[in-house]
PANU-157324 format. One record per residue (C-alpha): x, y, z; chain. Coordinates in Angstrom, 1 decimal, decimal comma, m for minus. Layout:
REM PANU-157324
c1 c2 c3 mol
X Y Z A
...
This chain:
REM PANU-157324
c1 c2 c3 mol
45,2 86,0 182,2 A
47,6 85,7 185,1 A
50,8 83,6 184,5 A
51,0 80,4 186,4 A
53,6 80,3 189,2 A
55,4 77,0 189,4 A
56,2 76,9 193,1 A
57,6 73,3 193,1 A
60,4 71,8 191,0 A
58,2 68,7 190,5 A
55,2 70,7 189,2 A
54,5 70,1 185,4 A
55,3 73,0 183,1 A
52,5 73,2 180,5 A
54,2 76,0 178,6 A
56,7 73,5 177,1 A
53,9 71,3 175,6 A
54,1 73,0 172,2 A
57,7 71,7 171,7 A
56,5 68,1 171,4 A
52,9 68,5 170,3 A
51,5 66,9 167,1 A
51,6 70,2 165,1 A
55,0 71,1 166,4 A
56,2 72,8 163,2 A
53,3 75,3 163,2 A
53,5 76,0 167,0 A
57,3 76,5 166,9 A
57,0 78,8 163,9 A
54,4 81,0 165,6 A
56,4 81,1 168,9 A
59,7 81,9 167,1 A
57,9 84,7 165,2 A
56,5 86,2 168,5 A
60,0 85,9 170,1 A
61,7 87,7 167,2 A
59,1 90,5 167,4 A
59,6 90,6 171,2 A
63,3 91,3 170,7 A
62,3 94,2 168,5 A
60,1 95,6 171,3 A
56,9 94,6 169,5 A
55,3 92,9 172,5 A
51,7 92,6 171,3 A
50,6 91,3 167,9 A
47,2 90,9 166,2 A
46,3 87,7 164,5 A
46,4 89,5 161,1 A
49,9 90,6 161,8 A
50,9 87,0 162,7 A
49,3 85,6 159,5 A
51,1 88,2 157,4 A
54,5 87,4 158,9 A
53,9 83,7 158,5 A
53,0 84,1 154,8 A
56,5 85,5 154,2 A
57,8 82,0 154,8 A
57,5 79,8 151,8 A
56,3 76,7 153,7 A
53,4 78,7 155,2 A
52,2 80,3 152,0 A
49,0 78,3 152,1 A
48,4 78,8 155,8 A
44,8 80,1 156,5 A
43,3 82,2 159,2 A
41,2 79,3 160,5 A
44,3 77,2 161,1 A
46,0 80,2 162,8 A
43,1 80,7 165,2 A
43,1 77,0 166,2 A
46,9 77,1 166,8 A
46,6 80,4 168,8 A
43,9 78,9 171,0 A
46,1 75,9 171,7 A
49,0 78,1 172,6 A
46,7 80,2 174,8 A
45,5 77,0 176,5 A
49,2 76,1 177,3 A
49,7 79,6 178,7 A
52,4 80,4 176,2 A
50,4 83,4 174,8 A
48,2 85,8 176,8 A
45,3 87,3 174,9 A
44,4 91,0 175,6 A
41,1 92,4 174,2 A
41,5 95,7 172,3 A
38,4 97,8 172,9 A
39,6 100,5 170,5 A
39,0 98,2 167,5 A
35,4 97,3 168,4 A
33,0 99,2 166,1 A
30,0 96,9 166,0 A
28,3 94,4 168,2 A
29,6 91,6 166,0 A
33,2 92,9 166,6 A
32,6 92,8 170,3 A
31,3 89,3 170,2 A
34,3 88,2 168,0 A
36,6 89,7 170,6 A
39,5 91,4 168,7 A
42,5 90,2 170,7 A
46,1 91,2 170,8 A
48,5 88,4 171,8 A
51,6 88,7 173,9 A
54,2 86,1 175,1 A
54,2 84,9 178,7 A
57,4 85,1 180,8 A
57,8 81,4 180,7 A
57,4 81,3 176,9 A
60,1 84,0 176,5 A
62,6 82,0 178,5 A
61,7 78,7 176,7 A
62,3 80,3 173,3 A
65,6 81,7 174,6 A
66,6 78,2 175,6 A
65,7 76,8 172,2 A
67,7 79,4 170,5 A
70,7 78,6 172,7 A
70,3 74,9 172,0 A
70,3 75,5 168,3 A
73,5 77,3 168,5 A
75,1 75,1 171,2 A
77,8 73,7 168,9 A
78,5 77,0 167,2 A
79,4 78,6 170,6 A
82,5 77,1 172,0 A
84,2 77,9 175,3 A
87,7 79,0 175,8 A
90,4 78,7 178,5 A
91,0 82,4 179,2 A
92,8 83,1 182,4 A
91,5 86,7 182,7 A
88,6 85,5 184,9 A
91,1 84,2 187,5 A
92,7 87,7 187,7 A
89,3 89,3 188,1 A
88,1 86,8 190,7 A
91,4 87,3 192,7 A
90,9 91,1 192,7 A
87,2 90,7 193,8 A
88,1 88,4 196,6 A
91,0 90,6 197,7 A
88,5 93,5 198,1 A
86,4 91,7 200,7 A
87,7 93,9 203,5 A
87,0 97,1 201,7 A
83,5 96,0 200,6 A
82,6 95,0 204,1 A
82,1 98,6 205,1 A
80,2 99,7 201,9 A
76,4 100,0 201,4 A
74,1 97,1 200,6 A
73,9 98,1 196,9 A
77,7 98,1 196,4 A
77,9 94,8 198,3 A
75,3 93,3 196,1 A
77,1 94,5 192,9 A
80,4 93,0 194,2 A
78,7 89,7 194,9 A
77,0 89,5 191,5 A
80,3 90,4 189,7 A
82,1 87,7 191,6 A
79,5 85,1 190,9 A
79,2 86,1 187,2 A
82,9 85,6 186,7 A
82,8 82,2 188,5 A
79,8 81,1 186,4 A
81,6 82,1 183,2 A
84,8 80,3 184,3 A
82,8 77,1 184,9 A
80,9 77,3 181,6 A
84,0 78,2 179,5 A
86,2 75,3 180,6 A
83,3 72,8 180,6 A
82,2 73,8 177,1 A
85,8 73,7 175,8 A
86,9 70,4 177,4 A
83,6 68,8 176,6 A
84,4 68,9 172,8 A
87,4 66,6 173,4 A
85,1 63,8 174,7 A
82,6 63,9 171,9 A
82,5 61,2 169,2 A
83,3 63,8 166,5 A
86,4 65,1 168,4 A
87,6 61,5 169,1 A
87,4 60,7 165,4 A
89,3 64,0 164,5 A
92,1 63,3 167,0 A
92,8 60,0 165,3 A
92,9 61,5 161,8 A
95,9 62,5 159,8 A
94,7 66,1 159,6 A
95,0 66,4 163,4 A
98,9 66,4 163,0 A
98,8 69,9 161,5 A
96,9 71,4 164,5 A
98,4 69,2 167,3 A
101,1 71,7 168,4 A
98,7 74,6 168,6 A
96,3 72,6 170,8 A
99,0 71,3 173,1 A
100,6 74,7 173,5 A
97,2 76,3 174,3 A
96,4 73,6 176,9 A
99,8 73,7 178,5 A
99,6 77,5 178,8 A
96,2 77,1 180,5 A
97,6 74,4 182,9 A
100,5 76,7 183,9 A
98,3 79,7 184,5 A
95,7 77,6 186,4 A
98,4 76,2 188,7 A
99,6 79,7 189,5 A
96,2 81,5 189,9 A
94,4 78,6 191,7 A
97,1 78,6 194,4 A
96,9 82,4 194,7 A
93,0 82,4 194,9 A
93,1 79,5 197,4 A
95,4 81,6 199,6 A
93,2 84,7 199,3 A
90,1 82,6 200,3 A
91,8 81,2 203,4 A
92,9 84,8 204,3 A
89,4 86,4 203,8 A
87,3 83,4 204,8 A
86,5 84,8 208,2 A
85,4 88,2 206,9 A
83,3 86,7 204,0 A
81,5 84,0 206,0 A
81,3 85,9 209,2 A
79,5 89,0 208,1 A
79,7 89,7 204,3 A
77,4 86,9 203,2 A
74,7 88,0 205,6 A
75,0 91,5 204,2 A
74,5 90,1 200,7 A
71,4 88,3 201,9 A
70,1 91,5 203,5 A
70,8 93,5 200,3 A
68,8 90,9 198,2 A
65,9 91,2 200,6 A
65,9 95,0 200,3 A
65,1 94,6 196,6 A
61,3 94,8 196,2 A
59,7 91,9 194,3 A
56,2 92,2 192,7 A
55,4 88,5 192,7 A
57,0 86,8 195,7 A
56,1 84,2 198,3 A
56,1 84,8 202,0 A
58,9 86,8 203,5 A
60,2 84,0 205,6 A
60,3 81,5 202,7 A
61,9 84,1 200,5 A
64,6 84,8 203,1 A
65,5 81,1 203,5 A
65,6 80,5 199,8 A
67,9 83,5 199,2 A
70,2 82,5 202,1 A
70,5 78,9 200,9 A
71,2 80,1 197,4 A
74,0 82,6 198,4 A
75,7 80,2 200,9 A
75,5 77,4 198,3 A
77,2 79,5 195,7 A
79,9 80,5 198,1 A
80,5 76,8 199,0 A
80,8 75,9 195,3 A
83,3 78,7 194,7 A
85,3 77,7 197,8 A
85,3 74,0 196,8 A
86,6 74,9 193,3 A
89,9 76,1 194,8 A
90,1 74,4 198,2 A
89,8 70,7 199,3 A
86,9 70,5 201,7 A
86,1 67,4 203,8 A
88,9 65,4 202,2 A
87,5 65,8 198,7 A
89,7 66,9 195,8 A
89,1 70,5 194,7 A
87,7 71,1 191,2 A
90,8 73,0 190,0 A
92,9 69,8 190,6 A
90,4 67,8 188,6 A
90,6 70,3 185,7 A
94,4 69,9 185,8 A
94,1 66,1 185,7 A
91,6 66,2 182,8 A
93,7 68,7 180,8 A
96,9 66,7 181,3 A
95,1 63,5 180,2 A
93,9 65,3 177,0 A
97,5 66,5 176,3 A
98,8 62,9 176,9 A
96,1 61,5 174,6 A
97,0 64,0 171,9 A
100,7 63,1 172,0 A
99,9 59,4 171,9 A
97,5 59,7 169,0 A
100,0 61,8 167,0 A
102,7 59,2 167,6 A
100,5 56,4 166,5 A
99,4 58,3 163,4 A
103,1 59,0 162,4 A
104,0 55,3 163,1 A
101,1 54,1 160,9 A
102,2 56,4 158,1 A
105,8 55,0 158,2 A
104,7 51,4 158,3 A
104,6 51,1 154,5 A
107,8 52,9 153,9 A
110,7 50,8 152,6 A
113,9 51,2 154,5 A
116,0 49,3 152,0 A
117,9 52,3 150,8 A
118,6 53,5 154,4 A
120,0 50,0 155,3 A
122,1 49,9 152,2 A
123,6 53,3 153,0 A
124,3 52,2 156,6 A
126,0 49,1 155,3 A
128,1 51,1 152,9 A
129,2 53,4 155,8 A
130,4 50,4 157,7 A
132,3 49,1 154,7 A
134,0 52,4 154,3 A
135,3 52,3 157,9 A
139,1 51,9 157,9 A
139,4 50,0 161,1 A
137,3 48,1 163,7 A
137,5 51,0 166,1 A
135,9 53,3 163,5 A
133,1 50,8 163,0 A
132,5 50,7 166,8 A
132,3 54,5 166,8 A
129,9 54,5 163,9 A
127,7 51,9 165,6 A
127,6 53,9 168,8 A
126,6 57,0 166,8 A
123,9 55,3 164,7 A
122,4 52,9 167,3 A
123,4 54,4 170,7 A
123,8 52,1 173,7 A
122,9 48,6 172,7 A
121,6 45,7 174,6 A
124,3 43,1 174,0 A
123,1 39,6 173,0 A
125,7 36,7 172,9 A
125,1 34,2 170,1 A
126,9 30,9 170,2 A
127,6 28,8 167,1 A
128,6 25,2 167,3 A
131,6 25,5 165,0 A
135,2 24,4 165,8 A
137,3 27,3 167,1 A
140,9 27,8 166,0 A
141,9 28,1 169,7 A
140,4 27,3 173,1 A
142,0 30,4 174,7 A
139,5 32,4 176,8 A
141,6 35,5 176,4 A
141,1 35,8 172,7 A
138,4 38,2 171,5 A
135,6 37,1 169,2 A
136,7 39,8 166,8 A
140,1 38,0 166,4 A
138,5 34,8 165,3 A
137,4 33,9 161,8 A
133,7 34,7 161,1 A
131,1 31,9 160,9 A
128,1 31,8 158,6 A
124,6 31,1 159,9 A
121,6 30,8 157,7 A
118,6 32,6 159,2 A
115,0 31,8 158,1 A
112,1 34,0 158,9 A
109,5 32,6 161,3 A
106,4 33,3 159,1 A
103,9 31,0 157,7 A
104,1 32,5 154,2 A
107,9 32,0 153,9 A
109,0 29,4 151,4 A
112,5 28,5 150,5 A
113,6 29,6 147,1 A
114,0 26,7 144,7 A
116,2 26,7 141,7 A
114,2 26,5 138,4 A
115,1 23,3 136,5 A
113,6 21,5 133,5 A
111,8 18,2 133,7 A
112,7 14,8 132,1 A
110,4 12,8 129,8 A
109,4 9,7 131,7 A
107,0 8,2 129,3 A
108,9 4,9 128,9 A
109,2 4,5 132,7 A
105,5 5,0 133,1 A
104,7 2,5 130,3 A
107,1 0,0 131,8 A
105,4 0,4 135,2 A
102,0 0,0 133,7 A
103,0 m3,2 131,9 A
104,4 m4,7 135,1 A
101,2 m3,9 137,0 A
99,0 m5,4 134,3 A
101,2 m8,5 134,2 A
100,9 m8,9 138,0 A
97,1 m8,5 137,8 A
97,0 m11,2 135,1 A
99,1 m13,6 137,1 A
96,8 m13,1 140,2 A
93,7 m13,7 138,0 A
95,3 m16,9 136,6 A
96,0 m18,2 140,1 A
92,4 m17,5 141,3 A
90,9 m19,1 138,2 A
92,7 m22,4 139,0 A
90,5 m23,0 142,0 A
87,2 m22,4 140,1 A
85,9 m25,6 138,6 A
82,5 m26,0 136,8 A
81,5 m22,5 138,0 A
82,1 m23,3 141,7 A
84,9 m22,5 144,1 A
84,8 m24,8 147,1 A
87,1 m23,7 149,9 A
87,1 m27,1 151,6 A
88,4 m28,9 148,5 A
91,6 m26,7 148,3 A
94,3 m29,1 149,5 A
97,4 m27,3 148,3 A
99,2 m24,5 150,1 A
98,0 m21,2 148,6 A
99,9 m18,0 148,2 A
99,2 m15,0 150,4 A
97,6 m13,1 147,5 A
95,1 m15,9 147,0 A
94,2 m16,0 150,6 A
93,7 m12,2 150,8 A
91,6 m12,2 147,5 A
89,4 m15,1 148,7 A
88,7 m13,5 152,1 A
87,9 m10,2 150,3 A
85,3 m12,0 148,1 A
83,7 m13,7 151,2 A
83,5 m10,4 153,1 A
82,0 m8,6 150,2 A
79,2 m11,2 149,8 A
78,5 m11,3 153,6 A
77,8 m7,6 153,5 A
75,0 m8,1 151,0 A
71,6 m9,4 152,3 A
71,3 m11,7 149,3 A
74,9 m13,0 149,8 A
75,8 m12,0 146,3 A
78,9 m10,2 145,1 A
81,1 m9,5 142,1 A
84,9 m10,0 141,7 A
87,3 m7,3 140,4 A
87,4 m9,3 137,2 A
83,7 m8,8 136,6 A
82,4 m12,2 137,6 A
79,1 m12,4 139,7 A
78,8 m15,0 142,3 A
76,7 m16,3 145,2 A
78,1 m17,2 148,6 A
76,8 m20,4 150,3 A
77,7 m21,8 153,6 A
77,8 m25,5 154,3 A
77,8 m27,1 157,7 A
81,1 m27,5 159,5 A
84,4 m25,8 158,9 A
87,5 m26,3 156,9 A
91,2 m25,5 157,0 A
92,9 m23,4 154,3 A
96,6 m24,0 154,2 A
98,5 m20,8 153,4 A
102,2 m19,8 153,0 A
102,1 m17,9 156,3 A
100,0 m20,4 158,3 A
96,8 m22,4 158,5 A
93,4 m20,6 158,5 A
90,3 m22,2 159,9 A
87,0 m20,8 158,5 A
83,5 m22,0 157,6 A
83,1 m24,3 154,7 A
82,1 m21,7 152,1 A
81,2 m22,3 148,4 A
81,2 m19,6 145,8 A
78,9 m20,3 142,8 A
79,6 m18,2 139,7 A
76,8 m17,4 137,4 A
79,0 m16,8 134,3 A
82,4 m17,8 133,2 A
């Protein structure tokens, strides 16, 4: 079976179907087994060999030949495996009908398995910031004049070496710097353990920045110097040398030439834009410098924040006490000034004015010559409370008893006053002719308001008496100590004495 040629980047690739199929565990186990044998130069395997190798894995110990045949047919249908009939193992007509096949991996399947292996080890392989590639690229570019007169084979080898170094340079710095933008690295940079390795990271990155500045400027100068030779004739010789290599499966000659030319010139433009600013766009080396400097700055800031967080809970009481003792041991004011300058450095002076009487109004007298003033400072926090002296408490039982007796006596007097106006279980407001105290007026109005709030016009006094409020025609005037009050002619009828 011939391998399918995917001529368009938009054409589906059926060879990748086994990576997401329903029985993905079985398919991937079979393809990984074929790939391991492929690396050992065992390109063709019988189904019996595949089953034996699968049975060595514990999870496939119950795997049957019928299941294997179904999975092999599916992989053949996706063109991951190519069946080859072996005529040497046909001994009977039944064997011929059963078609004893040997299976081999297709080219696409080999590359797909290589990709899966690399993806599995992606985080185990980390890039580095080696500057040796800069030196090799500078040497290769500097040889452009010598290579120009060589044969096509030597020109092709020079071009591939240059592009391989450039490819490794891109991959190494991208893989290394990518780790600093992952969630795991961000968490690590904010941890206390990061302090131990901070200096090593910063020194490594700063060394790379210095080397990159030097080598990128040198390579940029070489490119400007050799640009005419490389773009004028050398790239076309590279295209010609690529066309001289025979290809077994290739498209038309014209299409192939155009693809190769676009590929080679595109790689050269990428290399050139890495070191030179083209069309006003910033070169890639400058971007790498900016990213690396940002990482260094972020490391220093994180380390400072971690150290600051660690020192928040440390008490400075002993340090402050030692400083105060040092000031007390100073023999003169001049010595105190020198100690202050040594401990605190240049200070930002703040003038505080206290509204106390001065001994003199002279403007020429220094504040150090005047008597000190005391100022009580209180912290501006919600939780602060002034310290109170602890004192005992006095026994005020007699005062409470006296107050209670006075209150009960007052209530009894008010009750006696109100009972004077109730005659035969009725209190008629219109028949009160004398001037009543303010307490009587307020109590009477309270009873009337209480009854009016009830739909049945009934209420109960604070002395426990139930009454019914009735309203007669007309109005009356209640004479009070603080004035006359006109109100409806109300009658309060009490149901019990």
